N, C-alpha and C positions, 0 to 999 in steps of 0.2 A: 353836943349837937352843934352843927355848923351850917348856918343858913337853913335851907329846907331839906337837909339830908343829914343822916347820922348812921353810924354803924354799931353793930353788936357782935360780940365774939362768943361762941359756944364751943364746948369741948364734949367729945364722946369717947368713952373708953373702948378698948379692944373687946372686952367681954360683952359690953352692950351692943357693939356692932355685930358680934358673932351671933348673939341671941336674935337680933333684928334680921340678920340674913337667914337664920334658920326658919323664922316666921315667913320670910319671903318665899321659901320653898313651897309652902301651901298655896300662896298667891300665884306662883309660877305654874304649879300644877293645874290650878283652875284656869289660868290663861291658856295653857296648852290644850286642855280639853275643849274650851270654848273655841279656840282657833281651828281645831280639827272639825268640830261641828259646823263652824262657819264655812270652811273650805268645802266640805261635803255638800252642804245645803246650797252653796253658791253654784256648784257645777250642775246640780240637778235643776236649779232655777234657770241657769243659762240654756240648758237643753230644752226645757219646757217652753221658755220664751221664744227660742229660735223656731221650735215646731209651731207655736201659736202664730208667729208672724208669717211663716211659710204657708200655713193654712189660710190665713187672712188674705195674703197676696193672691191666692188662687180664687177666693170666693168674692172679693170686693166688686161692687157694682157702682159705676158712676151715675149720679143723678143730679138734677138741678134743684135749686132752692125755691123755685117759684110755685111749685105745687107738690101735693102729697099723693103718692101712688100707693094705694092700699095693698097692691100685690107685692110690694117690697117690705111689708111688715115682718120684722124679725130678721131680715136679711142684712148682711154687712154692706153698708153703703159709703160712698165717698162723695162729699158735697163741699163746694167752696162758695164764698161770697163775702158780703160786707155785713157786719153785725149792726144792729140798731137797738136803741133803748127807748122806753117811754118815760118822759118826764126827766127830772134832774135829781141829783143827790145833794143833800144840804147838811152843812155843819151848823147846828142851831146856836152854838156858843159864839162863833165868829160871824155867822150869817153868810158864809161862803157857799155858793150854789153852782153846780156844774153838771151838764149833761154828760154823764160818765158811766162806764161799767162799774168802776170802783173808785172811791175817794178815800184817801187815808190821811189822817192828821198825825204827824210825827213830832214828838216833844223831846227836847233835850234841856237839861239843867246844868248850870255852871257850878261845878263842884270841885272839892279837893279830891285828888286821886292819889292813892299810895302805890308806888312801884317798888319792888324789892329785887335785889340781885345777890345771890349767895355764891361764894367761892370756898371750896373745901380742899384742904390739903392733908395728906396722911403724914403722921409723925412716927418716929422710931418707937416701937413698942406696940403698934397696931391701932393707936387712937387717932382721932381726927380733930382738926380745928376748923371751924366754919365761921367765916366773916360774912355777915349779912348787912348790906347797905340799903337803907330805906330812903326813898326820895318822894317828895310831895310836890305836886303841881296842880294848878287849877286848869280844868279842862271841861269842854262841853261833852256830856255823855247822856245817853237815853236810859241808863240804868242807875238806880239809886246806889250811891257809895256810902256804906254804913261806916261813918267815921268812928263809931264806938269800937270797931274792931281794928282800928289803926294802931300801930305800935306806939305812935306819938299822937294822941287824939286831942290833947288839951288845946293846942294851937292850930288845929286843923279840923274844925267842926263844920259838918254839913247839916242841912235841914233833915228832919226825920222822915220826910216824905216829899214826893214831887206833887205839887198842888194841882197840876193839870195832867190828865191822863191822855195817852194816845187813843185814837179812835179810828174805826174802819167802817165804811158804809158800802154796801154792794147793791146793785140794781136788782129789783125783784124779778124782772124778766129781761132776758137778752135774746133777741131774735136773730136768726140767720134765714132770711127770706120768710117763708111761712113756718119754719121750724123754731122751736124754743130750745136753747141750750140748757142742759141740766146743771145743777150747782157745781159738780166736779169740773165740768168744762168751763164754766164761768171763772172758776178759781185759777184756771190756766191761762186766761186771756192776758195779754200784755202787748208791748212792754209798758211799764209805768213811766210817767214823765212828771217833772216838777211843774206845779201850777203857778202861772204868772200872777203876781199879786198887784201889779201896777193898775191903778184906776179903780180898784175894788173899794166898796164902802165897808169900813171895818169899825167895830166898836172902839171907843176911846180907852176902855179899861176892861181887863179880864182877870179874874182871881185876884182882885185888888192890886193889879199891876198895870201901868200904862202900856198901851200897845203901839209900837213904832215899827213901820215898814222899813226893812233893810234888804233891798235886792229881792232875792227869791224866798226870804223868810221873814217872820215877824219876831221882833224882839220885845219881850215883856220885862220891863225894868225901866230905870231912869236914865242910865248912861250907857248907851249901846257901844260906844268906843272904849269904855272902861267897865266891862261887866263885873258884877259882884256875885259872890257865892249866893245861890238861890235864885238868880235871874233865869229866865226861860227863853228858849229859842224854838219857834214853831215853823214847820214847813209842811206843805200839802203836796202830796203826790196823787196822780189820777191816771186811770186807764181809759183811753178814748175808744169809742167804737171804731172798728177797723177791719182789715182783711183777716179771714180765718178759713182754714180747711179742716174738715172733720172726717174721720173714719170711725164708724161705730154702727151698732145695730139700730135700724129704724124702729122706734117705739112710739106709735101714735104720731103726734106732732112734735116729738122730741127724739132723744137718742138715749141709748143704754149700752153698756159694754156687751160685746158678743161673748157668750159663754162657750168655751171649747173644752175638750178633754184635758188640755194641758194648761189652761188658764184663761183669764179674761183678756179681751182685746178692745181697746179704745185709744185712738190717736187724735192729737190736735196740734196744728201748726198755726202760728200767727202770721200767715202769709197765704197767698193763692198758689198752691202747689199741687201737683198731680198725686194720685194714689201711689204710683210707683216710687216717686221721690219720698213720700212719707214713710213707706215701708223700708226704703233704703236707709233713711235717717234713723228709724227705729232699730234696725239691725245694727247700725253703727253704735247707737247708744247702748244697746245690749252688750256689745263687745267691750266697750269702754267700761261699763259697770262691772262686767265680769272680771276684767283685769284689775280694776280698782279694788274689788273685794278680795281677789287673790292676793294682791299686795298687802292689804290690811291683815288677812289671815296669816300670811307668812311672817309679817312683822310681829304680830301677837305671839306666834309660835316661837320666834327667835327670842323675844323678851321673856317669855315663859321659861325657856331653857336657860337663859342667862340668870334668871332668878333662882332656878333650881341648882345651878352650878356655882352661884355666888358664894356660898359658905367656903368653898375651896380657896377662893381669892381672899376672903376675909381672914381665913385661918393663916394664910401666908403673909398677911399684912403686917406682921410683927416687924418685918424688914421691908420697907416700901418698895425696893427694887424687885424683891421676890413677888410682891403683889402684882406688879405690872407684868412680870413674866407669866405668872399663873393666869392673870386676867386675859392676856393675849391667847393663851392656850385654851382656856374655857370658852373664849369667844369663837375660836375656830371650831371647837367641838360643837358649840351651840349652832353655828352656821351649818355644819354638816348634818346634824340631827334635824334641823329645820328643813333642809332640802330633802332628806330621806323621807321624813314623815309627811311633809307637805306634799311632795310630788306623789308619794304613795297614795295619799288620800284623794288627790285629784284623779290619779289613774284609776283607782277603784270606782270612783263616782262615774267615770266615763266608760267603764267596762262594757256596759250594755249598749249605750247609745253610740259611742265612738271607739270600737275595740282597737283599731289600728293606732289611734292616738294614745290610748291607754297602754298598749304594749310598748310604744316608744318611750313613754314616761317611766314605765317600770324598768326599761333598759337603762335609763339614766340613773335610776335609783340603785340598780345592781352595780353599775359602774362606780357610783359614789361609795357604796359599801366596800367594793374591792379595793378602792383607793385607800379607804380608812384602814382596812385590814393589812394591806401591804405596808402602809406607813407605820402601823403598830409593830408589825414583825420586823421591819427595818430598825426600829428603835430598840428592840430587844435582841437583835442579832449579836452573837458573841464573836470576837475576833478569832481568826484561825490560829492554831498553835504554831509558834515559831520554833523551827528545829534547833536543837542544841548546837553550839559551835563545834567544829571538828576538833578532835584531840590534838594536842601539840605534837609536831613531828619529832 
């Protein structure tokens, strides 16, 4: 051991690697199936969401927040205004009180944190050697670090629990004019901001630790400039009443999602914006989410194929240079199979809703297959026969 870091070296035989890679085939197959399901579901979700937003944009009605019109009951409405709350939220432990939509106590403890870095190299014969370096550093973190699981725990001990829990308080009622926001809408309100602690009356001690104000947080311990393992740091965030715009079905003096044949519709923006702008933002979010899930699905599919093909690379690892060559080849095959299966899945999912896009994607799939077949045939082509030399004169 050297300072607060040390290294260990482990060996793995070629046979053990081969058995492990064969087990990875099952994991890869499961990942591939899950990826196909995710891709197919995502395309259906994207179409349904787009149809829901299109229907909502046609039906939405602009209303004001100063009175309730019973004729709009159940209709999709758009309303903007300033939220208000009754009373204040209070942290009973610290005595902090604030007129807020939400008040949150965040707690961090000064602890030992273990970080590890591993480097693996392949050896002649197919085995591997892995060098793992463990580093230990004291950091502020809001999650308990179990030092009992450290590689070197005897000199890096943390408390067994964080003595002060994080807490969250939410206003019982948040109003938008004469309307009440429902719990799901209240949860979307923001943004949160750090509560200023200057000038507040605070207790002298909490959980048997002195309370010292340090800028925007409270330090619970004796020496804030030189914290010790087990010291605490507390910060308060809050969401103030403010501007909000809502699109939802009017439900009495509150709101509820509009139920449509393709899904539920309820939108909220923490600003004064028009219904048109809210639907444009929702459409953009739907597009971004669709592409994000496509990327995740294709990545999972690629990883799955890599795991399925990995035994070939491991088998060739007896000579490391062969392993790199085979690894490159299996990577290219995995990429091609990912594109073929992934794009086919997306195309089939869009067949009913977007047939032209579906046909375009299928064309890309066919082109990829032709490229693969042509490359395979080129690799197996035999050289033409060389005519024998003419007889000597």
